Structure formats: C-alpha cells, structure tokens
PADO-765326 format. One record per residue (C-alpha): residue in one letter; residue number from 1; x, y, z. Coordinates in nm, 3 decimals, padded with zeros to 5 digits. Example, Ala and Ser with C-alpha at 12.3 -4.5 7.8 and 13.67 -1.06 7.14 Angstrom:
2
<rec code="A" pos="1" c1="01.230" c2="-00.450" c3="00.780"/>
<rec code="S" pos="2" c1="01.367" c2="-00.106" c3="00.714"/>
This chain:
160
<rec code="X" pos="1" c1="-00.007" c2="-00.012" c3="00.006"/>
<rec code="X" pos="2" c1="00.277" c2="00.230" c3="00.088"/>
<rec code="X" pos="3" c1="00.468" c2="00.177" c3="-00.242"/>
<rec code="X" pos="4" c1="00.140" c2="00.227" c3="-00.449"/>
<rec code="X" pos="5" c1="00.074" c2="00.565" c3="-00.278"/>
<rec code="X" pos="6" c1="00.436" c2="00.673" c3="-00.328"/>
<rec code="X" pos="7" c1="00.436" c2="00.586" c3="-00.701"/>
<rec code="X" pos="8" c1="00.130" c2="00.824" c3="-00.751"/>
<rec code="X" pos="9" c1="00.343" c2="01.108" c3="-00.634"/>
<rec code="X" pos="10" c1="00.505" c2="01.343" c3="-00.879"/>
<rec code="X" pos="11" c1="00.872" c2="01.437" c3="-00.883"/>
<rec code="X" pos="12" c1="01.007" c2="01.747" c3="-00.755"/>
<rec code="X" pos="13" c1="00.902" c2="02.079" c3="-00.935"/>
<rec code="X" pos="14" c1="01.008" c2="02.412" c3="-00.891"/>
<rec code="X" pos="15" c1="00.801" c2="02.724" c3="-00.902"/>
<rec code="X" pos="16" c1="00.828" c2="02.921" c3="-01.244"/>
<rec code="X" pos="17" c1="01.092" c2="03.187" c3="-01.217"/>
<rec code="X" pos="18" c1="00.977" c2="03.532" c3="-01.141"/>
<rec code="X" pos="19" c1="00.935" c2="03.737" c3="-01.448"/>
<rec code="X" pos="20" c1="01.097" c2="04.075" c3="-01.473"/>
<rec code="X" pos="21" c1="00.795" c2="04.204" c3="-01.664"/>
<rec code="X" pos="22" c1="00.578" c2="04.382" c3="-01.543"/>
<rec code="X" pos="23" c1="00.803" c2="04.549" c3="-01.292"/>
<rec code="X" pos="24" c1="00.688" c2="04.621" c3="-00.937"/>
<rec code="X" pos="25" c1="00.517" c2="04.952" c3="-00.887"/>
<rec code="X" pos="26" c1="00.807" c2="05.107" c3="-00.729"/>
<rec code="X" pos="27" c1="01.001" c2="05.077" c3="-01.049"/>
<rec code="X" pos="28" c1="00.710" c2="05.257" c3="-01.241"/>
<rec code="X" pos="29" c1="00.723" c2="05.536" c3="-00.999"/>
<rec code="X" pos="30" c1="01.097" c2="05.561" c3="-01.032"/>
<rec code="X" pos="31" c1="01.065" c2="05.555" c3="-01.418"/>
<rec code="X" pos="32" c1="00.788" c2="05.827" c3="-01.417"/>
<rec code="X" pos="33" c1="01.014" c2="06.041" c3="-01.171"/>
<rec code="X" pos="34" c1="01.322" c2="06.003" c3="-01.393"/>
<rec code="X" pos="35" c1="01.120" c2="06.094" c3="-01.708"/>
<rec code="X" pos="36" c1="00.973" c2="06.411" c3="-01.530"/>
<rec code="X" pos="37" c1="01.325" c2="06.503" c3="-01.424"/>
<rec code="X" pos="38" c1="01.478" c2="06.456" c3="-01.769"/>
<rec code="X" pos="39" c1="01.204" c2="06.674" c3="-01.924"/>
<rec code="X" pos="40" c1="01.237" c2="06.950" c3="-01.671"/>
<rec code="X" pos="41" c1="01.614" c2="06.947" c3="-01.724"/>
<rec code="X" pos="42" c1="01.564" c2="06.978" c3="-02.114"/>
<rec code="X" pos="43" c1="01.306" c2="07.258" c3="-02.066"/>
<rec code="X" pos="44" c1="01.563" c2="07.453" c3="-01.841"/>
<rec code="X" pos="45" c1="01.852" c2="07.396" c3="-02.082"/>
<rec code="X" pos="46" c1="01.622" c2="07.529" c3="-02.370"/>
<rec code="X" pos="47" c1="01.507" c2="07.831" c3="-02.171"/>
<rec code="X" pos="48" c1="01.862" c2="07.922" c3="-02.099"/>
<rec code="X" pos="49" c1="01.957" c2="07.872" c3="-02.456"/>
<rec code="X" pos="50" c1="01.675" c2="08.096" c3="-02.581"/>
<rec code="X" pos="51" c1="01.785" c2="08.372" c3="-02.332"/>
<rec code="X" pos="52" c1="02.148" c2="08.356" c3="-02.451"/>
<rec code="X" pos="53" c1="02.034" c2="08.351" c3="-02.818"/>
<rec code="X" pos="54" c1="01.827" c2="08.665" c3="-02.754"/>
<rec code="X" pos="55" c1="02.123" c2="08.858" c3="-02.622"/>
<rec code="X" pos="56" c1="02.344" c2="08.716" c3="-02.899"/>
<rec code="X" pos="57" c1="02.085" c2="08.846" c3="-03.156"/>
<rec code="X" pos="58" c1="02.061" c2="09.179" c3="-02.976"/>
<rec code="X" pos="59" c1="02.439" c2="09.226" c3="-02.980"/>
<rec code="X" pos="60" c1="02.457" c2="09.125" c3="-03.356"/>
<rec code="X" pos="61" c1="02.180" c2="09.391" c3="-03.436"/>
<rec code="X" pos="62" c1="02.388" c2="09.638" c3="-03.235"/>
<rec code="X" pos="63" c1="02.685" c2="09.555" c3="-03.460"/>
<rec code="X" pos="64" c1="02.472" c2="09.604" c3="-03.759"/>
<rec code="X" pos="65" c1="02.347" c2="09.930" c3="-03.637"/>
<rec code="X" pos="66" c1="02.718" c2="10.031" c3="-03.585"/>
<rec code="X" pos="67" c1="02.805" c2="09.941" c3="-03.926"/>
<rec code="X" pos="68" c1="02.521" c2="10.134" c3="-04.077"/>
<rec code="X" pos="69" c1="02.616" c2="10.432" c3="-03.898"/>
<rec code="X" pos="70" c1="02.971" c2="10.417" c3="-04.016"/>
<rec code="X" pos="71" c1="02.855" c2="10.386" c3="-04.376"/>
<rec code="X" pos="72" c1="02.594" c2="10.674" c3="-04.343"/>
<rec code="X" pos="73" c1="02.663" c2="10.871" c3="-04.045"/>
<rec code="X" pos="74" c1="02.300" c2="10.963" c3="-03.934"/>
<rec code="X" pos="75" c1="02.300" c2="11.008" c3="-03.576"/>
<rec code="X" pos="76" c1="01.905" c2="11.016" c3="-03.530"/>
<rec code="X" pos="77" c1="01.856" c2="10.701" c3="-03.718"/>
<rec code="X" pos="78" c1="02.127" c2="10.531" c3="-03.493"/>
<rec code="X" pos="79" c1="01.954" c2="10.653" c3="-03.186"/>
<rec code="X" pos="80" c1="01.619" c2="10.545" c3="-03.296"/>
<rec code="X" pos="81" c1="01.772" c2="10.196" c3="-03.395"/>
<rec code="X" pos="82" c1="01.924" c2="10.165" c3="-03.055"/>
<rec code="X" pos="83" c1="01.612" c2="10.286" c3="-02.863"/>
<rec code="X" pos="84" c1="01.415" c2="10.021" c3="-03.054"/>
<rec code="X" pos="85" c1="01.669" c2="09.747" c3="-02.988"/>
<rec code="X" pos="86" c1="01.667" c2="09.820" c3="-02.618"/>
<rec code="X" pos="87" c1="01.295" c2="09.825" c3="-02.603"/>
<rec code="X" pos="88" c1="01.248" c2="09.484" c3="-02.779"/>
<rec code="X" pos="89" c1="01.527" c2="09.333" c3="-02.561"/>
<rec code="X" pos="90" c1="01.376" c2="09.482" c3="-02.243"/>
<rec code="X" pos="91" c1="01.042" c2="09.331" c3="-02.341"/>
<rec code="X" pos="92" c1="01.216" c2="09.018" c3="-02.393"/>
<rec code="X" pos="93" c1="01.361" c2="09.012" c3="-02.035"/>
<rec code="X" pos="94" c1="01.120" c2="09.199" c3="-01.823"/>
<rec code="X" pos="95" c1="00.739" c2="09.152" c3="-01.764"/>
<rec code="X" pos="96" c1="00.553" c2="09.356" c3="-02.032"/>
<rec code="X" pos="97" c1="00.371" c2="09.561" c3="-01.762"/>
<rec code="X" pos="98" c1="00.697" c2="09.691" c3="-01.631"/>
<rec code="X" pos="99" c1="00.847" c2="09.807" c3="-01.968"/>
<rec code="X" pos="100" c1="00.570" c2="09.863" c3="-02.244"/>
<rec code="X" pos="101" c1="00.435" c2="10.192" c3="-02.115"/>
<rec code="X" pos="102" c1="00.765" c2="10.347" c3="-02.028"/>
<rec code="X" pos="103" c1="00.875" c2="10.662" c3="-02.230"/>
<rec code="X" pos="104" c1="01.131" c2="10.959" c3="-02.178"/>
<rec code="X" pos="105" c1="01.278" c2="11.005" c3="-01.839"/>
<rec code="X" pos="106" c1="01.079" c2="10.691" c3="-01.704"/>
<rec code="X" pos="107" c1="01.236" c2="10.479" c3="-01.985"/>
<rec code="X" pos="108" c1="01.597" c2="10.604" c3="-01.890"/>
<rec code="X" pos="109" c1="01.533" c2="10.556" c3="-01.523"/>
<rec code="X" pos="110" c1="01.430" c2="10.200" c3="-01.582"/>
<rec code="X" pos="111" c1="01.737" c2="10.133" c3="-01.796"/>
<rec code="X" pos="112" c1="01.954" c2="10.273" c3="-01.526"/>
<rec code="X" pos="113" c1="01.791" c2="10.091" c3="-01.251"/>
<rec code="X" pos="114" c1="01.859" c2="09.759" c3="-01.442"/>
<rec code="X" pos="115" c1="02.243" c2="09.799" c3="-01.515"/>
<rec code="X" pos="116" c1="02.277" c2="10.149" c3="-01.652"/>
<rec code="X" pos="117" c1="02.432" c2="10.289" c3="-01.324"/>
<rec code="X" pos="118" c1="02.313" c2="10.636" c3="-01.406"/>
<rec code="X" pos="119" c1="02.463" c2="10.651" c3="-01.751"/>
<rec code="X" pos="120" c1="02.131" c2="10.663" c3="-01.926"/>
<rec code="X" pos="121" c1="01.992" c2="10.956" c3="-01.740"/>
<rec code="X" pos="122" c1="02.304" c2="11.164" c3="-01.697"/>
<rec code="X" pos="123" c1="02.543" c2="11.016" c3="-01.951"/>
<rec code="X" pos="124" c1="02.568" c2="10.907" c3="-02.311"/>
<rec code="X" pos="125" c1="02.219" c2="10.733" c3="-02.270"/>
<rec code="X" pos="126" c1="02.050" c2="11.051" c3="-02.259"/>
<rec code="X" pos="127" c1="02.084" c2="11.065" c3="-02.632"/>
<rec code="X" pos="128" c1="01.799" c2="10.797" c3="-02.654"/>
<rec code="X" pos="129" c1="01.535" c2="11.064" c3="-02.582"/>
<rec code="X" pos="130" c1="01.679" c2="11.360" c3="-02.743"/>
<rec code="X" pos="131" c1="01.862" c2="11.253" c3="-03.057"/>
<rec code="X" pos="132" c1="01.585" c2="11.086" c3="-03.244"/>
<rec code="X" pos="133" c1="01.398" c2="11.405" c3="-03.279"/>
<rec code="X" pos="134" c1="01.690" c2="11.638" c3="-03.382"/>
<rec code="X" pos="135" c1="01.785" c2="11.702" c3="-03.732"/>
<rec code="X" pos="136" c1="02.141" c2="11.702" c3="-03.647"/>
<rec code="X" pos="137" c1="02.198" c2="11.470" c3="-03.352"/>
<rec code="X" pos="138" c1="02.545" c2="11.534" c3="-03.168"/>
<rec code="X" pos="139" c1="02.632" c2="11.275" c3="-02.925"/>
<rec code="X" pos="140" c1="02.911" c2="11.008" c3="-02.867"/>
<rec code="X" pos="141" c1="02.811" c2="10.724" c3="-03.068"/>
<rec code="X" pos="142" c1="03.081" c2="10.487" c3="-02.949"/>
<rec code="X" pos="143" c1="03.004" c2="10.560" c3="-02.588"/>
<rec code="X" pos="144" c1="02.643" c2="10.494" c3="-02.639"/>
<rec code="X" pos="145" c1="02.713" c2="10.186" c3="-02.828"/>
<rec code="X" pos="146" c1="02.937" c2="10.062" c3="-02.556"/>
<rec code="X" pos="147" c1="02.667" c2="10.157" c3="-02.285"/>
<rec code="X" pos="148" c1="02.397" c2="09.950" c3="-02.472"/>
<rec code="X" pos="149" c1="02.631" c2="09.658" c3="-02.517"/>
<rec code="X" pos="150" c1="02.705" c2="09.644" c3="-02.156"/>
<rec code="X" pos="151" c1="02.349" c2="09.680" c3="-02.055"/>
<rec code="X" pos="152" c1="02.242" c2="09.391" c3="-02.292"/>
<rec code="X" pos="153" c1="02.524" c2="09.180" c3="-02.137"/>
<rec code="X" pos="154" c1="02.426" c2="09.243" c3="-01.796"/>
<rec code="X" pos="155" c1="02.072" c2="09.165" c3="-01.851"/>
<rec code="X" pos="156" c1="02.111" c2="08.842" c3="-02.072"/>
<rec code="X" pos="157" c1="02.056" c2="08.606" c3="-01.795"/>
<rec code="X" pos="158" c1="01.781" c2="08.801" c3="-01.649"/>
<rec code="X" pos="159" c1="01.454" c2="08.583" c3="-01.603"/>
<rec code="X" pos="160" c1="01.128" c2="08.700" c3="-01.704"/>
C-alpha cells in the first residue's frame, strides 16, 4: 500500500521563475520620476539657450547698427535703432507691464535701474530721448554703443 501511494506522487517541481515584466510598482514610480526630471532638465536648458540667443541676436543687431552708422553717419537713425533694440530686448527680459508703457525719463530711469548705473539719465544714454527728434543729432556714438552693449550683457541672464 505504501509503495503504491508513493508511486502516485510526482517528482520535484520548482515554481516558475519570477518574471522581470511587469516591474513592481516602485519601478514604475521611479521611471515616471526620471522621465519628469529629464523633461524638466531639457526645458531649463532650452530656456537658458533661448535667453542667451536673444542676447546674441541683440548684440549682432547692435553691431549692424554700428556698421550702418559708419556707412552713413545719421545720428538720429542710429539713436532710433538703438532705442528700438533696447525696447525689444527689455520686453524679452522683463514683464511687459514693467516695460511697455515707459517713455522719456521713465524709460531712462528703468534702464539705469537695471544695469545702467546712471549712464542713461546723466551720460551718453540721454541721447536716446533727445537725438531721434533732432535734425542733426550730436552725441558720442561709440560711448552710447558701449553703454548699450554692456546693458544687454548684464541683462542676458535675467529671467522674465
């Protein structure tokens, strides 16, 4: 009787190995966190690159204005071009409500407050509100260009 009951038993069998798929819930959470972190990192890099590209484009436009002035010395046109360039760059760097409505002395005060150190109100930057409206604008073109170039470089990393 004993031999018959033992012969009815099956041999040893091991359970199936644990599959690696689907992963445990902890791995899913880790994968989602890694993807979110990667997306955030890519977004930050792109945003910084855009800010630096805007500054490079502004500096290139400044050089083009200088070249155009050297070809045809029109101070009023140079001052208008500089003013428009600064306005566009400031709108890209600062909130619209802070920049869009500024004109005249308020505009120069804004530029001084954000890196001009008084050179816009009391120095060569004053030409931005005087020169565009004069038939023969007399101001130091090179010092204005250097001032604007420095202002753009100081504000290239500024966040909106």
